[in-house]
VMD Tcl script that draws the C-alpha trace (Angstrom):
set ca {
  {23.77 -59.04 13.36}
  {25.79 -59.58 10.19}
  {22.19 -59.37 8.24}
  {21.32 -56.19 10.02}
  {24.65 -54.52 9.33}
  {24.26 -55.70 5.54}
  {20.69 -54.31 5.30}
  {21.82 -50.85 6.98}
  {24.69 -50.74 4.36}
  {22.29 -51.40 1.45}
  {19.81 -48.72 2.54}
  {22.51 -45.96 3.38}
  {24.40 -46.71 0.20}
  {21.37 -46.38 -1.96}
  {20.37 -43.17 -0.38}
  {24.04 -41.68 -0.63}
  {24.18 -42.59 -4.48}
  {20.62 -41.87 -5.65}
  {19.68 -38.70 -3.66}
  {22.63 -36.51 -4.71}
  {22.04 -37.65 -8.30}
  {18.43 -36.51 -8.15}
  {19.26 -33.35 -6.59}
  {21.73 -32.30 -9.29}
  {19.22 -33.09 -11.87}
  {16.78 -30.94 -10.18}
  {14.40 -33.66 -9.20}
  {14.52 -33.14 -5.54}
  {15.61 -35.46 -2.70}
  {12.19 -37.27 -2.39}
  {12.17 -38.62 -5.90}
  {15.78 -39.70 -5.13}
  {14.81 -41.53 -1.97}
  {11.85 -43.21 -3.73}
  {14.10 -44.30 -6.92}
  {16.65 -45.63 -4.29}
  {14.01 -47.84 -2.68}
  {12.67 -48.99 -6.06}
  {16.30 -50.01 -7.03}
  {17.15 -52.02 -3.98}
  {13.73 -53.56 -3.64}
  {11.69 -54.62 -6.74}
  {14.64 -54.08 -9.22}
  {17.76 -55.66 -7.52}
  {15.88 -57.69 -4.68}
  {18.58 -56.63 -2.21}
  {15.82 -56.04 0.50}
  {12.80 -58.04 1.19}
  {9.99 -58.68 3.86}
  {11.80 -56.54 6.51}
  {10.89 -53.43 4.38}
  {7.26 -53.43 5.92}
  {8.55 -53.63 9.49}
  {11.22 -51.08 8.83}
  {8.62 -48.70 7.41}
  {6.80 -48.51 10.80}
  {10.12 -47.43 12.34}
  {10.73 -45.01 9.49}
  {7.29 -43.37 10.13}
  {8.87 -41.63 13.09}
  {10.34 -39.32 10.77}
  {6.80 -37.98 9.86}
  {6.12 -37.84 13.62}
  {9.34 -35.75 14.20}
  {8.47 -33.39 11.22}
  {5.09 -32.52 12.80}
  {6.68 -32.04 16.14}
  {9.19 -29.68 14.57}
  {6.44 -27.84 12.74}
  {4.40 -27.54 15.94}
  {7.40 -25.86 17.57}
  {7.26 -23.04 14.93}
  {3.61 -22.35 15.63}
  {2.40 -20.86 18.78}
  {-1.19 -21.42 19.87}
  {-2.13 -18.02 18.81}
  {-0.74 -18.42 15.36}
  {-2.72 -21.75 15.05}
  {-5.99 -19.83 16.13}
  {-5.21 -17.20 13.62}
  {-5.22 -20.05 10.95}
  {-8.61 -21.33 11.94}
  {-10.56 -20.03 8.95}
  {-8.12 -21.75 6.34}
  {-8.02 -24.88 8.63}
  {-11.78 -25.43 8.71}
  {-12.75 -23.74 5.50}
  {-10.19 -24.47 2.91}
  {-8.71 -27.78 4.59}
  {-12.27 -28.96 5.54}
  {-13.80 -28.50 2.14}
  {-10.83 -30.10 0.55}
  {-11.11 -33.30 2.58}
  {-14.83 -33.37 2.33}
  {-15.15 -32.85 -1.27}
  {-12.38 -35.05 -2.12}
  {-13.86 -37.82 -0.01}
  {-17.28 -37.64 -1.72}
  {-15.84 -37.54 -5.23}
  {-13.51 -40.58 -4.72}
  {-16.19 -42.37 -2.84}
  {-18.57 -41.76 -5.71}
  {-15.98 -43.22 -8.24}
  {-15.39 -46.27 -5.96}
  {-19.17 -46.97 -5.75}
  {-19.38 -46.65 -9.58}
  {-17.02 -49.66 -9.75}
  {-19.56 -51.52 -7.52}
  {-17.70 -51.16 -4.23}
  {-20.09 -51.10 -1.22}
  {-20.78 -47.66 0.13}
  {-18.76 -48.49 3.36}
  {-15.59 -49.65 1.48}
  {-16.05 -46.70 -0.84}
  {-16.34 -44.27 1.97}
  {-13.12 -45.70 3.56}
  {-11.39 -45.35 0.19}
  {-12.51 -41.78 -0.29}
  {-11.27 -41.03 3.30}
  {-7.96 -42.58 2.82}
  {-7.30 -40.93 -0.62}
  {-8.50 -37.43 0.46}
  {-5.33 -36.95 2.54}
  {-2.22 -35.97 0.92}
  {1.43 -36.52 1.77}
  {2.75 -34.23 4.41}
  {6.27 -35.51 4.26}
  {6.77 -35.23 0.66}
  {4.90 -31.88 0.01}
  {6.44 -30.01 3.09}
  {10.04 -31.12 2.29}
  {9.64 -30.27 -1.29}
  {8.13 -26.72 -0.57}
  {11.14 -26.24 1.82}
  {13.63 -27.28 -0.73}
  {12.14 -24.95 -3.44}
  {11.71 -21.99 -1.26}
  {8.00 -22.03 -1.75}
  {6.92 -22.33 1.92}
  {6.40 -18.61 2.29}
  {4.45 -17.94 -0.59}
  {0.75 -17.52 -0.60}
  {0.28 -20.91 -2.38}
  {2.70 -22.55 0.14}
  {0.99 -21.30 3.19}
  {-2.57 -22.46 1.75}
  {-0.85 -25.94 1.06}
  {0.44 -25.94 4.65}
  {-3.01 -25.05 6.12}
  {-4.79 -28.01 4.22}
  {-2.06 -30.43 5.31}
  {-2.53 -29.47 8.96}
  {-6.26 -29.75 8.65}
  {-5.70 -33.32 6.99}
  {-3.56 -34.29 9.94}
  {-6.35 -33.14 12.36}
  {-9.01 -34.97 10.38}
  {-7.09 -38.24 10.95}
  {-8.56 -38.36 14.45}
  {-12.31 -38.27 13.48}
  {-11.54 -40.77 10.55}
  {-9.86 -43.35 12.86}
  {-12.84 -43.06 15.33}
  {-15.44 -43.39 12.36}
  {-14.08 -46.18 10.30}
  {-14.68 -49.16 12.82}
  {-18.41 -48.04 12.59}
  {-18.67 -49.09 9.05}
  {-16.93 -52.33 9.20}
  {-18.23 -55.33 7.01}
  {-16.91 -58.43 5.44}
  {-16.41 -58.23 1.78}
  {-14.90 -60.06 -1.15}
  {-11.40 -58.91 -2.52}
  {-12.39 -57.74 -5.88}
  {-12.64 -54.53 -7.90}
  {-15.59 -54.62 -10.43}
  {-16.35 -52.41 -13.43}
  {-19.70 -50.31 -13.53}
  {-21.01 -53.13 -15.83}
  {-20.43 -55.66 -13.14}
  {-17.40 -57.26 -14.88}
  {-14.29 -58.20 -12.66}
  {-11.41 -55.98 -13.56}
  {-9.23 -56.85 -10.74}
  {-9.04 -59.72 -8.32}
  {-6.49 -60.21 -5.70}
  {-5.78 -62.75 -2.96}
  {-5.72 -61.94 0.75}
  {-2.30 -60.81 2.13}
  {-0.98 -62.86 4.88}
  {1.04 -59.88 6.25}
  {-2.18 -58.77 8.03}
  {-2.48 -61.93 10.24}
  {-2.47 -61.16 13.87}
  {0.78 -61.75 15.77}
  {1.49 -62.55 19.30}
  {0.11 -60.02 21.65}
  {2.68 -57.87 23.63}
  {2.20 -55.48 26.58}
  {1.07 -52.74 24.17}
  {-1.45 -55.01 22.58}
  {-2.84 -55.87 25.95}
  {-3.12 -52.29 26.94}
  {-4.82 -51.48 23.63}
  {-7.28 -54.40 23.92}
  {-8.16 -53.30 27.61}
  {-8.76 -49.73 26.34}
  {-10.89 -51.17 23.39}
  {-12.89 -53.05 25.81}
  {-13.93 -50.09 27.82}
  {-17.40 -48.61 27.23}
  {-17.71 -45.65 24.81}
  {-17.48 -43.15 27.64}
  {-14.47 -44.73 29.12}
  {-12.73 -44.78 25.68}
  {-13.56 -41.02 25.46}
  {-12.33 -40.31 28.83}
  {-9.09 -42.05 28.31}
  {-8.59 -40.07 25.02}
  {-9.25 -36.84 26.54}
  {-7.08 -37.75 29.45}
  {-4.15 -38.56 27.14}
  {-4.38 -35.25 25.34}
  {-4.73 -33.30 28.43}
  {-1.79 -35.13 29.86}
  {0.47 -34.07 26.76}
  {-0.74 -30.46 27.26}
  {-0.18 -30.49 30.94}
  {3.13 -32.19 30.76}
  {4.36 -29.60 28.07}
  {3.30 -26.65 30.11}
  {4.40 -27.56 33.59}
  {6.79 -30.42 33.63}
  {9.30 -29.82 30.58}
  {10.93 -26.85 32.19}
  {11.94 -28.80 35.44}
  {13.16 -31.67 33.46}
  {15.22 -29.62 31.13}
  {16.91 -27.94 34.04}
  {17.44 -31.29 35.73}
  {19.11 -32.45 32.34}
  {21.05 -29.19 32.15}
  {22.73 -29.83 35.67}
  {24.10 -33.08 34.32}
  {26.12 -31.11 31.70}
  {25.97 -34.08 29.15}
  {25.04 -32.85 25.65}
  {23.72 -36.19 24.68}
  {21.10 -36.09 27.42}
  {19.28 -33.16 25.55}
  {19.07 -35.56 22.46}
  {17.87 -38.54 24.52}
  {15.21 -36.07 26.18}
  {13.96 -34.87 22.89}
  {13.84 -38.41 21.49}
  {11.96 -39.49 24.66}
  {9.32 -36.72 24.24}
  {8.61 -37.74 20.68}
  {8.73 -41.51 21.22}
  {6.58 -41.39 24.45}
  {3.89 -39.13 22.88}
  {3.67 -41.40 20.01}
  {3.32 -44.34 22.07}
  {0.72 -42.65 24.25}
  {-1.56 -41.55 21.29}
  {-1.20 -45.09 19.90}
  {-2.49 -46.71 23.02}
  {-5.74 -44.59 22.73}
  {-6.18 -45.03 18.99}
  {-5.19 -41.62 17.89}
  {-2.59 -40.36 15.38}
  {0.98 -40.26 16.82}
  {1.83 -37.46 14.38}
  {-1.06 -35.44 15.68}
  {-0.01 -35.92 19.18}
  {3.50 -34.77 18.33}
  {2.21 -31.93 16.64}
  {0.22 -30.84 19.63}
  {3.00 -31.27 21.95}
  {5.22 -29.03 19.55}
  {2.62 -26.36 19.70}
  {2.40 -26.50 23.46}
  {6.25 -26.10 23.62}
  {6.45 -23.51 20.98}
  {6.75 -20.72 23.56}
  {9.19 -22.59 25.72}
  {12.89 -21.34 25.97}
  {14.03 -24.89 25.04}
  {12.30 -24.80 21.67}
  {15.55 -24.13 19.81}
  {17.40 -27.01 21.71}
  {14.67 -29.42 20.67}
  {14.88 -28.32 16.99}
  {18.75 -28.76 16.88}
  {18.55 -32.17 18.41}
  {15.84 -33.67 16.33}
  {16.58 -32.21 12.97}
  {19.19 -34.83 11.92}
  {17.02 -37.77 13.07}
  {13.88 -36.32 11.13}
  {15.91 -36.01 8.04}
  {17.35 -39.46 8.13}
  {14.07 -41.09 9.27}
  {12.14 -39.26 6.54}
  {14.60 -40.50 3.85}
  {14.30 -43.98 5.16}
  {10.56 -43.83 5.05}
  {10.55 -42.70 1.34}
  {12.94 -45.74 0.58}
  {10.77 -48.20 2.08}
  {7.80 -46.70 0.18}
  {9.71 -47.26 -2.88}
  {11.16 -50.68 -1.90}
  {7.55 -51.87 -0.88}
  {5.96 -51.30 -4.36}
  {4.53 -54.51 -5.56}
  {5.63 -54.69 -9.10}
  {4.29 -58.11 -9.79}
  {0.65 -56.81 -9.07}
  {1.41 -53.58 -10.91}
  {2.75 -55.59 -13.93}
  {-0.18 -57.84 -14.08}
  {-2.76 -54.90 -14.09}
  {-0.41 -52.08 -15.01}
  {-2.86 -49.99 -17.06}
  {-5.65 -50.31 -14.49}
  {-3.58 -49.49 -11.57}
  {-1.78 -46.64 -13.20}
  {-5.10 -45.29 -14.39}
  {-6.52 -45.51 -10.75}
  {-3.49 -43.41 -9.52}
  {-3.65 -40.74 -12.27}
  {-7.53 -40.66 -11.64}
  {-6.91 -39.87 -7.87}
  {-4.63 -37.09 -9.05}
  {-6.79 -35.69 -11.56}
  {-9.93 -35.69 -9.35}
  {-8.12 -34.16 -6.40}
  {-6.35 -31.77 -8.53}
  {-9.61 -30.38 -10.18}
  {-11.10 -29.84 -6.71}
  {-8.08 -28.26 -5.43}
  {-7.96 -25.83 -8.42}
  {-11.59 -24.77 -8.03}
  {-10.99 -24.37 -4.12}
  {-7.86 -22.34 -4.74}
  {-9.90 -19.97 -7.01}
  {-12.63 -19.62 -4.46}
  {-10.06 -18.66 -1.84}
  {-8.49 -16.10 -4.01}
  {-5.45 -17.96 -5.16}
  {-4.19 -17.03 -8.59}
  {-1.59 -18.01 -11.06}
  {1.41 -19.76 -9.80}
  {-0.11 -20.05 -6.26}
  {-3.21 -21.69 -7.63}
  {-1.03 -24.26 -9.62}
  {0.99 -24.87 -6.72}
  {-1.90 -25.53 -4.55}
  {-3.62 -27.90 -7.00}
  {-0.58 -29.91 -8.09}
  {1.17 -29.98 -4.71}
  {-1.78 -31.64 -2.92}
  {-3.20 -33.95 -5.70}
  {-1.49 -37.13 -4.46}
  {-2.50 -39.47 -1.60}
  {-0.23 -39.51 1.50}
  {1.53 -41.55 4.09}
  {-1.31 -41.41 6.45}
  {-3.10 -43.43 3.87}
  {-0.90 -46.33 4.75}
  {-2.04 -45.99 8.31}
  {-5.77 -45.77 7.57}
  {-5.37 -48.75 5.13}
  {-3.87 -50.87 7.78}
  {-6.28 -49.77 10.43}
  {-9.25 -50.36 7.97}
  {-8.14 -53.93 7.23}
  {-7.66 -54.66 10.93}
  {-11.04 -53.47 11.82}
  {-12.70 -55.28 8.87}
  {-13.50 -52.20 6.97}
  {-11.42 -52.93 3.71}
  {-10.76 -56.61 2.55}
  {-7.14 -57.48 2.13}
  {-7.12 -57.61 -1.61}
  {-8.63 -54.24 -2.17}
  {-6.16 -52.85 0.60}
  {-3.12 -54.26 -1.42}
  {-4.37 -52.45 -4.58}
  {-4.97 -49.14 -2.51}
  {-1.60 -49.22 -1.07}
  {-0.03 -49.58 -4.44}
  {-2.11 -46.64 -5.77}
  {-1.07 -44.49 -2.80}
  {2.59 -45.34 -3.36}
  {2.23 -44.57 -7.14}
  {0.64 -41.20 -6.49}
  {3.51 -40.37 -4.08}
  {6.06 -41.46 -6.76}
  {4.54 -39.18 -9.27}
  {4.39 -36.16 -6.86}
  {7.97 -34.87 -7.58}
  {7.01 -34.97 -11.23}
  {3.89 -32.60 -10.34}
  {6.29 -30.18 -8.84}
  {8.38 -30.25 -11.97}
  {5.19 -29.44 -14.00}
  {4.51 -26.54 -11.60}
  {7.89 -25.20 -12.06}
  {7.46 -25.52 -15.92}
  {3.93 -23.85 -15.79}
  {5.29 -20.98 -13.66}
  {8.08 -20.29 -16.03}
  {5.93 -20.38 -19.17}
  {2.67 -18.79 -17.69}
  {2.43 -14.87 -17.38}
  {0.99 -13.91 -14.10}
  {-0.51 -10.82 -16.01}
  {-3.51 -12.87 -16.65}
  {-4.23 -13.50 -12.86}
  {-3.22 -10.12 -11.58}
  {-4.92 -6.55 -11.71}
  {-4.04 -4.34 -14.62}
  {-1.30 -1.75 -14.16}
  {-2.42 1.53 -12.69}
  {-2.56 4.67 -14.63}
  {0.29 6.62 -13.22}
  {-1.06 10.39 -13.02}
  {1.87 12.06 -10.70}
  {5.51 12.88 -11.16}
  {8.05 13.57 -8.30}
  {11.70 14.37 -7.76}
  {12.10 10.85 -6.36}
  {11.08 7.53 -7.98}
  {11.19 4.49 -5.65}
  {11.19 1.24 -7.54}
  {10.33 -1.72 -5.28}
  {8.56 -0.90 -1.89}
  {9.56 -3.84 0.25}
  {11.12 -3.59 3.62}
  {13.95 -1.53 2.33}
  {11.98 0.77 -0.07}
  {9.31 1.44 2.53}
  {11.76 2.97 5.13}
  {13.38 5.11 2.34}
  {9.79 6.22 1.22}
  {8.71 7.21 4.69}
  {11.97 9.20 5.43}
  {11.68 11.06 2.23}
  {8.12 11.96 2.37}
  {8.46 12.78 6.04}
  {11.02 15.28 5.08}
  {8.78 17.11 2.74}
  {9.60 15.52 -0.64}
  {7.07 14.16 -3.21}
  {7.81 10.46 -4.17}
  {6.40 8.26 -6.99}
  {6.48 4.67 -5.63}
  {6.17 1.69 -7.98}
  {5.99 -1.86 -7.45}
  {4.82 -5.07 -9.37}
  {3.27 -6.91 -6.50}
  {-0.67 -6.21 -6.11}
  {-0.48 -7.43 -2.42}
  {2.27 -4.91 -1.58}
  {0.48 -2.13 -3.09}
  {-2.87 -3.01 -1.31}
  {-0.88 -3.04 2.00}
  {0.66 0.42 1.23}
  {-2.77 1.98 0.39}
  {-4.26 0.52 3.55}
  {-1.68 2.45 5.59}
  {-2.37 5.68 3.71}
  {0.53 5.68 1.43}
  {0.05 6.31 -2.38}
  {1.57 3.81 -4.59}
  {1.24 2.59 -8.12}
  {1.04 -1.04 -9.51}
  {3.34 -1.62 -12.42}
  {6.66 -3.15 -13.33}
  {9.43 -0.59 -12.87}
  {11.75 -2.15 -15.27}
  {9.27 -1.40 -18.27}
  {10.30 1.79 -20.02}
  {6.73 3.07 -20.45}
  {6.15 2.87 -16.74}
  {9.24 4.72 -15.93}
  {8.45 7.43 -18.49}
  {4.85 7.92 -17.01}
  {6.55 8.12 -13.54}
  {8.52 11.08 -14.72}
  {11.96 9.58 -15.37}
  {12.73 12.46 -17.79}
  {12.65 15.04 -14.92}
  {13.27 12.92 -11.79}
  {16.36 14.07 -9.63}
  {16.81 10.75 -7.86}
  {15.98 6.98 -8.67}
  {16.03 4.51 -5.80}
  {16.21 1.01 -6.90}
  {15.07 -1.38 -4.23}
  {14.01 -4.51 -6.16}
  {14.28 -7.98 -4.90}
  {15.48 -9.44 -8.05}
  {18.95 -8.73 -8.73}
  {18.94 -9.02 -12.63}
  {16.04 -6.71 -12.74}
  {17.71 -4.30 -10.46}
  {20.71 -4.31 -12.63}
  {18.84 -3.95 -15.85}
  {16.88 -0.93 -14.37}
  {19.96 0.75 -13.31}
  {21.62 0.30 -16.71}
  {18.49 1.54 -18.61}
  {18.03 4.67 -16.34}
  {21.76 5.58 -16.56}
  {21.42 5.24 -20.44}
  {18.43 7.46 -20.40}
  {19.59 10.04 -17.88}
  {23.35 10.34 -17.57}
  {22.87 13.05 -15.05}
  {20.34 11.09 -12.80}
  {21.45 10.13 -9.28}
  {20.75 6.39 -8.70}
  {20.56 4.84 -5.23}
  {20.65 1.07 -5.36}
  {20.13 -1.60 -2.92}
  {22.55 -4.38 -3.13}
  {22.56 -7.89 -1.47}
  {26.33 -8.53 -1.24}
  {29.69 -7.27 -2.42}
  {29.26 -9.07 -5.76}
  {26.08 -7.32 -6.31}
  {27.64 -4.07 -5.50}
  {30.20 -4.35 -8.29}
  {27.53 -5.36 -10.79}
  {25.51 -2.34 -9.89}
  {28.70 -0.10 -9.78}
  {29.48 -1.21 -13.40}
  {25.78 -0.59 -14.41}
  {26.06 3.08 -13.24}
  {24.58 3.28 -9.86}
  {25.93 6.37 -7.67}
  {25.32 5.08 -4.22}
  {24.96 1.44 -3.35}
  {23.71 0.25 -0.06}
  {24.28 -3.24 1.03}
  {21.03 -4.22 2.76}
  {22.67 -5.81 5.92}
  {25.81 -3.49 6.03}
  {24.49 -0.62 8.23}
  {22.57 -2.96 10.62}
  {25.69 -5.18 10.92}
  {27.78 -1.99 11.67}
  {25.44 -1.02 14.36}
  {25.56 -4.55 15.88}
  {29.33 -4.40 15.95}
  {29.24 -1.05 17.69}
  {27.04 -2.48 20.38}
  {29.46 -5.38 20.74}
  {32.45 -2.84 21.24}
  {30.56 -0.85 23.96}
  {29.76 -3.97 25.78}
  {33.49 -5.06 25.53}
  {34.47 -1.85 27.48}
  {34.70 0.83 24.81}
  {33.16 4.17 25.44}
  {30.37 5.26 23.29}
  {32.61 7.76 21.51}
  {35.41 5.04 20.96}
  {32.87 2.63 19.54}
  {31.42 5.27 17.37}
  {34.68 6.29 15.95}
  {35.55 2.69 15.25}
  {32.22 2.42 13.30}
  {33.20 5.75 11.54}
  {36.56 4.44 10.57}
  {35.34 1.12 9.41}
  {32.46 2.59 7.39}
  {34.63 5.16 5.42}
  {37.37 2.65 4.75}
  {34.89 0.03 3.46}
  {33.22 2.62 1.08}
  {36.77 3.55 -0.23}
  {37.66 -0.11 -0.54}
  {34.64 -0.98 -2.56}
  {35.27 1.61 -5.04}
  {38.86 0.60 -5.54}
  {38.08 -3.16 -5.65}
  {35.14 -2.46 -8.16}
  {37.85 -1.23 -10.61}
  {39.73 -4.60 -10.35}
  {36.77 -7.06 -10.07}
  {36.10 -9.09 -13.30}
  {32.54 -10.73 -13.67}
  {33.74 -13.80 -15.14}
  {36.45 -14.53 -12.50}
  {36.01 -15.63 -8.91}
  {37.58 -13.06 -6.58}
  {39.83 -15.61 -5.05}
  {41.25 -16.29 -8.43}
  {41.68 -12.75 -9.45}
  {45.17 -11.98 -8.48}
  {45.13 -8.14 -8.75}
  {41.94 -8.12 -6.66}
  {43.31 -10.42 -3.96}
  {46.51 -8.42 -3.72}
  {44.77 -5.03 -3.41}
  {42.30 -6.49 -0.86}
  {45.23 -7.60 1.33}
  {46.63 -4.11 1.18}
  {43.26 -2.32 2.09}
  {42.89 -4.71 5.04}
  {46.43 -3.59 6.26}
  {45.45 0.03 5.81}
  {42.27 -0.48 7.99}
  {44.64 -1.99 10.68}
  {46.84 0.86 10.32}
  {43.88 3.36 10.62}
  {42.64 1.79 13.76}
  {46.19 1.74 15.25}
  {46.67 5.60 14.59}
  {43.25 6.22 16.05}
  {44.22 4.29 19.19}
  {47.48 6.21 19.54}
  {45.59 9.48 19.25}
  {43.15 8.57 22.09}
  {46.18 7.52 24.27}
  {47.81 11.04 23.69}
  {44.57 12.78 24.42}
  {44.23 10.83 27.68}
  {47.82 11.53 28.53}
  {47.20 15.20 28.15}
}
mol new
graphics top color blue
foreach p $ca { graphics top sphere $p radius 0.5 }
foreach p [lrange $ca 0 end-1] q [lrange $ca 1 end] { graphics top cylinder $p $q radius 0.2 }
display resetview
């Protein structure tokens, strides 16, 4: 017991210390976890042989992550992704496998071993890539969605890989040879792969494996069908039963039971637990208990994923790496280079450009955590010898360790490269109108439709080719161009326009546009979109006339609905909304005079004092209105 508590303390302390440091340095949490594992394993020797056993437990973090991803994807959405899954994902796996297989055969590996190596290294790290994309806010970009599609295709591809690998099993020496026949790396078998005493699960697996081919297929199909049927028909009654107990921890227990039970079932039939969890998540995506499951599993997923990354770092064999450092590092870099080139070309073929293309190529260039599973399975079935497997595991770990650096490289390229080379040229603006709308996202579109429906001409500008294409598809005329550029504004008719609507997403660009337009046209009426109060003050000082907080009006309407459902009449709720609206506009103007850009509002004494006074004025206004209503009712 003491030993277990000591090991738990070591792992948790390493994570608590290393991860925040890595995050502050902008390296991301994944690199922090990997560094923590290297520190407590190969460097300090605080953890040892238990790391490999702990890694199997930590892999449940990957399983939970795929289950949560499945909860976000309804079956219809998955069907809509079929072209990218089969086209982009299928080509990536196929081409990467062939290229890496060819390289392995060039180093005198038999075709069976080379094919197994190619299949293993063709997969990328779902855990690292998805977590890094989420942290960097890249998940919803075109490149991020393409990365997700390929990762999903790779996870699905694990099924045929596991079914195919035993068919090429052979007995081979544990050496890696150069094309000229000389031995460049020779390793000894790893005793860690020796069979252990069989348990109930091993007996069940042996029984299934002893069945004829049609029997194994029947059991496999039955397991998948069972997961789907259980998700569709039995989860709702079970959740209602748990709800009747009124014990919060039972929801967590049920969520864990679903994930662990599915993982065990899939392992029995020789399929990927992660894929089974993903399938179950898709089945439950339309369930009313989806959010409950997400809330219960999210903390476990984060901790287990972190533990998985730590075990990867702690499990790196630095003795083997030190003995053949150049060769093994070269192998890892070669894997990244080959996969990166293939991904870059595929990205271009599937119309990815600029930052999205680089994100797609660099984000998926590493090997992945499922590689550990395939290597272990390949050794067990006699496809890959122990010595080659040990090197392969080290290469996989190194590529995963390098992945955060690839994302840093992507950030560097994104900042330095101009997307002008990968986007269509700006349109020739041949129209002018009384209203110029800069930015046509959700906010700008509504303004444009209202103004045009009222019979006024508008000139719409946006720097996104995709947005302009969508506008034109729906019959709205818009021009591609950067609204902050003086020459674009001049061609759009800034000299004669009556109103400029600034609806840009980027805050700095919006402020710069307002400031420039005000300097050029002191008489121009400028309506600007703001994200929050601080943004309002910046835009006010820049010279905007009317400033609209993007969530303010919708929040007011929601508050009005709340009041109506609390017993106020529609008139009373509307009056409360009107009083609050006018008081807020007046407060914003007064507080803008006291706001200082370099001082936090809470540290600005004059600002705080006036804000308190204005809040009391609002209470007084509502009190006076209430007294007036009471007097009217009395009459």
